[in-house]
C-alpha positions, -999 to 999 in steps of 0.1 A, spaced: 0 0 0 12 35 -7 20 59 21 -10 82 15 -34 52 14 -19 39 47 -22 73 63 -58 76 51 -66 42 65 -49 49 98 -67 82 102 -101 66 94 -95 39 120 -84 65 145 -115 87 139 -139 58 141 -123 45 173 -124 79 189 -161 82 180 -168 48 194 -150 56 227 -167 89 231 -201 73 224 -193 46 250 -184 72 275 -217 91 268 -237 59 272 -219 50 304 -225 85 318 -262 82 310 -265 48 327 -247 61 358 -275 86 366 -296 78 396 -331 65 387 -360 47 402 -385 24 385 -421 32 390 -437 0 403 -471 4 386 -460 12 350 -424 1 348 -413 35 334 -379 50 342 -385 78 366 -365 102 389 -374 123 419 -384 158 411 -373 179 440 -368 172 477 -391 166 506 -408 199 513 -412 218 546 -447 204 549 -434 169 548 -449 159 515 -428 136 494 -416 148 460 -433 137 428 -418 111 404 -414 121 368 -402 102 338 -364 101 331 -348 123 306 -345 104 273 -311 93 260 -298 115 232 -265 112 214 -247 142 201 -223 141 171 -207 108 181 -225 87 154 -214 112 127 -178 110 139 -180 72 136 -196 75 102 -168 99 90 -142 73 102 -160 46 83 -161 68 52 -124 74 55 -117 36 58 -138 29 27 -121 57 8 -87 42 17 -97 8 4 -112 23 -27 -81 43 -34 -59 13 -28 -80 -8 -52 -78 18 -80 -41 24 -76 -30 -12 -72 -6 -26 -97 12 -59 -96 48 -58 -85 74 -70 -110 87 -103 -99 121 -116 -108 120 -147 -130 150 -169 -125 166 -185 -155 160 -222 -153 192 -230 -173 
């Protein structure tokens, strides 16, 4: 493989790997949030506020939905770079000249 193709392939792998790692960190941070499951409906809920001065308990509301940022686009860009590296390698490939020994 030519040097530019190798560099393109390495950069694509690096970008895709960074995107996957950041996405895994975002998912782990979301899963670490404290939550409680409502017993009647099975929905993910969290406490809205603290116990008030009157002694009433706080209300339970549904959890904030999971939302990814630009991480999937970063992974997709890495995959595009990898595919472009393989396409460039396929279009610029030529067989190497091999030495043929004289059988005499």
